[in-house]
N, C-alpha and C positions, 0 to 999 in steps of 0.2 A: 184180530189175532188169529192166524191160521192154526190148524191142528198141529200140536207138537208131540213129539215122542216123549215118553217118560224120561226124566232126568234124575240121576242118582244124587242123593244129598251127601255132599262131602265138602271138605275145606276148599277144594279147587273150584267146584261149581258155585259155592256161595259167593265167590268174588268174580267169577268169569261168565256165569250163565245169564248174561243180559239178553233181553228180548229185543231183536232188531226187525220185528215184523212191521209192515206199513202202519198199522195202528199204533204201535209203540213209538215209532218215529214221529208220527203226528202228535202224540202226547208230548214227547220231548220238545218238539218245535213249539207247541202251544205254551208249554211251561217257560221256554226261553222268551217268547214274545210277551207273555204276561209280565215276566220279570223286567224286561226292558221298558215296557210302557209304565210300569210302576216307578222305576228309577227315573224315567224321563219326567214324570210328574213331580217327583222329589226335586229334581234339578230345576224345574221351572219355578217351584216355590222358592228355592234358594236364590235364584236370580232376582226374584222380587224382594229379597230381604226377609223371607219368612222361613222358619225352621220346621221341618217335619220330624216327628219323633223317630229316633233310631230304633226304639223297641218295636214300633209298628212295622218298620221295614224288616227287621229280623223275623218277626212273627209271620209276616206274609211270605217271605222266602222259605221259611221252615215249612209252611203249608204247601208251597209249590214242590218242595223236595219230597214231602210225604206223598204227593200225587204221583211224582215220577217213580218213587220207590215202589208204589203199589202197582203201577201199570207198565213199567219198563225194566225194573231191576230183576235180579234172580227171584224175588218174591213172586213176580208174575210168572216166571218160568216154572217154578215149583208147584204152582196151582194145578198143573196138569197131572201131578203125581201124588201130592200130599194135601189132605183136607186142612191140616194145620196152616199151610201156606195160604190156602183160600181164606181162612178166617183172618189171618194177618192182613191180607189184601183188603178184606172187607172192613176191618177196623181202621186201617189207614185212610180209607176213602170216606168213612162215615163218622168216625169219632176223633181223628187226629188232624187231618188236613182242614176240614171245615172250620173248627174253632180257631185254629191258628191263622187262617186267611181272614176270618172275621175280625180278629184282633188287629190285623194290618189296616183296617178301615179303607179298603180300596174304593168304595163308593164315595166317601168323603174326599179322598184324594182326586178322584175323577172330576167331581163337581168344583173343586178348587183350582185344579191345574190343567184340566183337560181342554182340548179345543172346543170352540163354541158349538160346533155341530154335534160333538159327542155329548156335551152337557145337555143340549136341548133334547137329543134322542133319549138319554138316560132319564131325564126328568119325565118325559112322556111315559116311559116304562114304569117308573116309580108311582106315578099318579094314575095309571091305567086300572080299569076294573079287573081285567084278567090277573094282573099282578096282585091286586088286593085279595082276590079269592085264593090265589096260589100261595100267598104268604100268611093266610089266616092261621093262627096257632092250632086250632082244633083239627082241620084237615091235614095240616103238616104233621101233627103228632100221630094221627092214625095212619097217614101214609108212610111215615118213617118206620114205625114199628110193625105196621101191617105188611109192609114190603118184606121185612126180614122174616116174619112168620110164613108168608106165602112162598118165599124163596127156599127157606131151609127145611120146612116141614112138609113139602110137597115134592113130587118128582121134577120140579122146575130146575133144581140144581143139576140133575143128571142131563136133562135135555139141553140146558144152556151150555154145559161143558162139552157136549157133543157138537154144538153149533157155536163156535167161538165168536162169530160176528155178533150173535145175539148176546153172548156173555159180555162182549165189549160194550154194547149199548146199555146193558143192565148196570155195568160198573159206572158208566157216566150218569145214569139215573140215580144210583146210590150216592154219588158225589153231590149231585144237585140237591137230593133230598137231605143230605147232611148239612149242606149250606143253608137251606131254608130252616132247618131245625135249630142250628146253633146260632144263626145270625141274630135273632131277637134275644137269645139268652146272653150272648156276649155283649151286644148292644153298644158297640163302639160306633158303628155306622147306624144312624137313625133310620127307622122304617116309617114311611109316611102314614100308612093306614093303621097299623097295629103296634101297640107298645105294651109290654108286660112289666108290671111292677115286680119288686123282689119276691113278694109272696107268690105271685103267679109263676115266676121262674122256678122257685123251689118246688111248687106243686107239680110243675111240668117235669122236672127231673125226678122227683120222688115217685111219681106214677110209673116211671120207666123201670124202677127196681123190680117189682114182681114180674113184669112181662119179660124182662131180660133174664131173670133167674129161671122162669119157666121154660124159655126157649133153650137156654143152655142145658138145663136138666133133661129136657125132652130129647135133645140130640145125644146126650150122654146115655140115656136109657134106651135108645133105639136099638133094635135087633138087626138092622140092615145098614150097610154103608150108605152114606149120603149120595154117592154116585158110583158108577161102575168102575171108575179108575181109582177109587179110594178104598182103603182097607177099613174094616170095622173098628179096629183099635185106633186108627188115625181119625176116624169120625168121632169116636168117644173123646180122644184127646182134644180135638177141635172144639167139641161142645164145651168141655171144661175151660178151654182158653177163651171161648166167646163169653161164657158166664163170668169168669173172673175179670176179663178186660173191660166188659161193659159196665160191671159194677164199679170198677176203679175209675173209669171215665166219668160216671155219674157223680162219684164222690169228689173227684177233681173239679167237676163243674159246679158242685154245690159250694165249695170253699170260697171262690171269688165272689159268688152271689151273696153269701152270708156276710163276707167282709164288706162288700159295698153297701149292704143293707145296714150294718152297724154304723158305718161311717156316715151314711145318709141320715140316720137318726141323730147322730152326734151333731152334724151340721144343722139339722132342723132345730135341735135344742139350743144351740148357740145363737141361731137367729131369733128364736123366741126370747131368750134372755136379753139379747140386745134390744129388742123391741120393748120389753118390760122396763129396762133401765131408762130408755128414752121417755117412757110414759111417766115414771116416777120423778124424773128431774124437773125442778120448777122451770117455768117458762122464763126466758131472759127478759129483763126489763127493757122496755123500749122508750126512747125519748118521745115526749108528746110532739106530735106534728103541729106546726103552726096552722091556725085557723085559716081556712081558705076564703071564708066570707068576711065581709066587713072592711072598713077603710084601713089603710096602713097606719102605723104609729105616728109617723111624721104628720099625717093629716090630722090626727087627734090633737097633737101639740099645737098645730096652727089654729085648730078650732078653739082652743082655750084662750088664745090671745085676743085682746079687745080689737074690734074692727077699726081700721084707719087710725092708729095711734099718732099723737102729735110728735113731730120730729124733735129730738133732744138737741139743744145747743150747748156749746162748751161752758157757758156761764152757769148753766143749771147744775153741773157737777160740783162747782165750788160755792154755790149759794148758801149752804148751811154754814160755811166758814165766814161768810160776809154778814150774816145776820147775828146781831148781838144776842147773847143768851142761849143760842142754839148750838154753838160749836163745842167740841169736846175739850179743847185746851182751856176754854173759859171755865168749864166745870171743874177741871183739875186745879186751876189757880184758886178758884173760890173755895174748894174743899181744903186746901192747904193753908192759904193765906187769909182767907176770909174776904178777899176782894179781888177785883179784876183790874189789871194794870190799865192805866188810862182812864179810869173811872174813879169817882170819889167813893171812898169806903163808906159803907152803910154802918149805921149803929147796930149793936148786937140785937136790939129789939126789932129793928127793921129787917135785919137778916132773918130773925126768927119768923117775922110776919111774912117775909118773902118766901 
C-alpha cells in the first residue's frame, strides 16, 4: 500500500474512499479466487450427489468479505489518519475473518472435492513437521498475543505506518496468526497433530482476557500518540475500542465452546445409559444346536432293528384269524353266547375249567 494522504472522515468518504493500490487490488483478486475455488468444490460435491452445508459456505464468504473490508475498503484508507480505523482493521484481520473462515471448513472441502494433486500437496503440508510446530497451541498463543503487544506498545506502529509495504506484510501475518489461533478453537476442520478439548479451549480463551485488558488500558493511559499521524485522543479511543472488542470476541468465542461441551456431555451420558440398558437386559434364549458328533437318528433306528429279519408273507398277517381260540371274534362270541359257532358248546363247568 503506497503512502496516502490524510482522508477526512465524512459520509461521502465512508462509501467512496476505497483503496485501489496494487496491494489492495491483489487482495481483492485473492478473495475472488478463493471464493471461486470454494464454490467449485461445492459444485463438485453436488455433482457427486453430496450436499455441502450452506452455513459453511456463508461463513467462509463472510470471512472473505471481512478480509476485503480490512485491506481494501475505506477502513484501510482511514488507517492513515485515524487510529480507530487501524484498530478496526486489526480486529477484522485477527478476530472476525479467521473464525468465520474456519467455520467454512475449507480444508475439509479441499480434501473432499479438490483435484488429486492439490489433495496430495495439502496432506503433505498437514503432516509435515514445520506445520506441526507452527500449529502448536502454545507458540500460537504467545505469537498471537505477543505480536499485538510488540506492535502496539513499541514504536513499531509508527515505523510500519511510515513504510506501508511493511505494514501490508504485517497485516498478512496478523491474518495468518488469527487463522492459526482460531482454527483449533472452532475445530470444524480437523488438525492432524494437535487437538484441544473443551476445557483447553476455554482455558485458551480465558487466559486472553487479562492480556487484552492490559493492552487496551495501556494504550488508553499512554501520554503519546501511537504514531505521528494519529492524535492522542484518537489513540485513547482506539485503545478503548481494542479493549472492548477483544473482550467481546472472547465472550462470543466462549459461548459456542461451552455449548458444544454441554452437548458433548449429554451425548456421552446417553451413550452410557444405552450401554447400561444393554447390560441389564437378559440374554436372548438360543435354540440348542444339534450335536455335531455321533451318528444320525436314522442310523440309531436302523441299529435297533434285528439283523437280517425273516421276510413277512401275506398269510402271516391273517394267521391269528385262522387259529382257533386266538381270534378276536371268537372271544366276543364266547363272552356273549358262551360258545363259538361251529363248535359244540361246552358245559358250564368245562367253561369254568377252560
